[in-house]
N, C-alpha and C positions, 0 to 999 in steps of 0.2 A: 248368324246373326249379321248383318253390315253395318258398319257405322261410319259418318265422314267426321275429319279431323280438319279444322279451319285455326286460322294467326297467321300475323303479320309482322310482328316480329318477333325474335326469340336471342335468348340473352345465356351465352355459356352456363350460367349458376342453375338455369332450370334443367338440362340433361337428363343428372340423376331422373328426376318425375318422369319426366317422358320416358327412358331408357324403362321405369316399373310399368309408365302405362300401356306402353305397345305389348312389354313380356307379359303381362296378363292377358291382353287381349291375343296373342299369341298363344298361350299354353291354355286358352278358352277358347279353342276355334270362330276365334272373332275376325273378320273381314275388316279391315282398315281400308277408308281411300281418302286421299288426300286432298286436296286444293295447290293444286298446281302450285304458284308461285310460294306457298307455305312449302311445298315439299320442295323446293327451288333455294329454297330461307336457309331452311333446315342440312339442305347438300352442302352449302358452303364449311359445314363441320363437319371435322377429321373424323367423327362417332359415328354419322350419318351419310359418310360420303359413297357407303353400300348398301344403301337403303335401294329397298325394292318392291315395291309398295303400287298399288294403280291410284291413279290419279284422279281429280276430275277439275274443270274450270268453267263449266254451264250449270244453272241452275236445272236445265232438263233433265240434268245427268244423275240430280238426285231423286229418284222414283220413289215412294208410297213403302218401299221393300229395305228403307232405312229406317232402325230403329231409334239410333240416337247422331246428335252430332256434339262433336266435342268443342271448343275453342278455348283457344288458350293465349292469352291476355288480358285485358282489361274488358270497361263498356264498351267500349270505343270498336272490338273484336268483334262484339255480339254485334253490332249496331248494323256492322257490315256484313256481317254473317246473315243478315237476314233478307240477306240482294239470294243468297240463293236457297234461303229453305223456302223464303214465300207461304205458298197456300198449302203445303203439301202437308203439315200441320207434324212434320220431324220435331218431336222436344229437345232442346237445346239444354248442354250442361257448359257453364260458365264457371272455368279453370281460373283466377286470378292469379296472372303475373306482372299485371301492371299496377296500377295509383288503388282510386278510389274502391271503385267493384260495387257498385250499386244491384246490377246487374250479374256479373261474374261473381257469386258468392261463394264460393268456395276454393280457399285458400290450399297451397300447393299439397301441405302435410293432412288436410281434414282429406280432399280428394282422394289419395290412396289409401286410404284409412275403409272409407265407402266408398269404396268400388263395387263389389260385390252389392251393394244396395243400390247403386246406380244404373247398373245393367240390367240389373232385378227388378227399375223403377219402381222401387219400396220407398222413394223418397217423393216430397210436395210435387208434382205438376200443376204450375201455375199460367193459366193462360192471362196472357197481356196484350189488349186491345190496340189497334194501330188506325193509325189516322189515312184517308184515302185522295187524292187532291185528281181532280179535272180542268183543264185546261186546253191550249190549241199544240201544248206541244208535241208533236208528229210522231218522235218514236217514243211512247209509252213505256215498251219495254225497255228499249237501253233505260231508260234513265229509273224506270222502277217506280210507280209515282205513289208509294205508301211508303208511310213512315212508322217509326215505333216509339220514337220521344218527341219529335218536333218537327211543322215546317215552321220558315220564317222567310220571312217575306222584308227585305236589307235595300236600301238607297243602294248606290252605288257610283260610282264615279260622279261625284258630286259630294259638295259638304252643308249643299241644303237639304232640308227633312223632305220628306217623299207623304204624302195625304192616301191616306187608305178608306175605302168607304165599306161600313162594315154591315154586313147583313144578315141577319136571324132568322132561319124559316121564311124566307125572303120579309121581313120587317126590318127597316131602316135603325142601327145598332145607332151609331156614329164614324165619326171621321176623327181619325188617329191622322194626327200629324206629329211625329214621331220620326226615329232611324229607322222605324221599322217593329215589325208584329210578331208574335210567335206565337204559334197556338202548339199547344201542349196535351197528351194525352196523358193520366195519372204517371205511368213510367214516365215520363220525361219533364214532372214537372220540379226532380231534383236538377235538373242540369240547366237548359242556358234561359228556362222559365224564371226558376228561383234567382238566379243572380240578378237577374233584373225587377225582383221581390215580388214574385209569382207566388202563390204557397202551396204546399208540400200536398197530394191529395195521393191517399192511402190506395196499391192498384185494385183493390177489389171495387171502388166507388165507380159510378159510371160517368163519367164526367169529361169533360174538354174544359181548357184554362187558358183565352186568351190573355196575353201578356204583350202590353205596348212599350216598344225599346226607348227610351229615355222622349217618352211625350214631351210636347210643349202644351202640354196644360197640367195643371195642379191637381183637376178632377179629374184624372183618365189615370184610371187605376183596374187590375187583372180583374177580370172578370170568369167565374166559373159557370158554363152551363152544362144541360146534360148531352151527353152522347150518342143523343138519338136525334138531335137536333142539324142541321144544315146550315155551315155558313157561306154564305159567299162574299167575295171581295173586289174589288175595284183599284187599282191601285192606278195614282197619279202622280207623275214626278216632273222636276224641269229639262233633265232628260232622258233620251231615247231607250234607257233600258232600265234593269232593278234587279237582284239577284233574288235567288230562291235556293233555300237548302233543304234538305228532306236528309233527317240522320247526319249523315259522316258526308251524304250528294251534296256536291252544289252548283248551279247551273246559271247562267243568265239568260233573260227571255225579253223579248223587244215588247217594248210599252205600246204599240201603236198594233201590235198582231195576239198578247198572251196579257192583256191587262186583266183581263177577269179569273177568279179563280174561285173552284167549287169547292168545297172542302168536307168532309163525311168522316162517319166509321165505317172502316174498313168488312168489307162481309168474312172475314175470318179472325184466326188469332195465330201467335206465335205464343209456345209453351215452355215454359224456361220450368228447368228440374232445379229444385232446393233445397239443402240442408236442413232435417226437419228443426234443427234445433233455433235453426234464424227464423224469427220469425222478422217481420216489417218493420217493427217497431225499434226492437233488437239491432236489424241493420243499421236505422236511424241514428241511435244513440252511439253504436260505435265509430261509425264514418262521420256525423256531423259531429262527435265529441259531447255529448248530449250529459248531462249529468258529470263532470267532471269537475267540477265545482266541490274546490275543496273542502265547502261544508257538507258536503254529502258522503263524505268520509267519515264524520263524526260519528 
């Protein structure tokens, strides 16, 4: 069995967990391939200075014979990891060493206890839909034009609002006069969209949500649409550029050349392995502290 390991930051307190994980893999003849930058991070710790395992640095190196990818970090780490996973279908196991952890659902202690079930894929494998972007960006492969959480259009280099003309399946919807617009998947509905007043959508729903950012219109509200529908956006601004983000990736687009965006559901899924006891609603209760009212304890 071959597995990939990815992370961004690493703290000394997590060394025992990673050592147990790597020891388990070694004793079960499991080949570990580690992302090169994360390998360099680990090599700065004395405990890993003599680490001798193969590394990868490009998504093409993660072929379909990889069984799993393990990420060590938070949700942002998983969002960065999908640029390596792409449409390979390799399931992701998110070990939460970060803060919130909506996607990285395994805490460190549970992860070690469940490691047999994880490697045997006896836990839940949840498909998550993505957004696909088409525009005149020249280098799609460099930018990776898919998003697991959200695509965000934002004003840039101005305190003035931008205007975003929105069409759904070629029918005009509205013009958003706002700081920006978020197009979110159900997975991303607990992220930036939630902070801007958007609804929480459970991941089994086949929807997207359009959430304006600080709209200058009292009647401009988040809108839930079917994920079978196509979104067309045209951007207007007083300056020559605007910002576009896709999950953790941010770029600047020229208004004269890249002011038309086509967004729709991606033709593939990202697969997340989750602990069997952790339902989505339990995760909401734990992460958002729902039910913490003292009256519920009476």
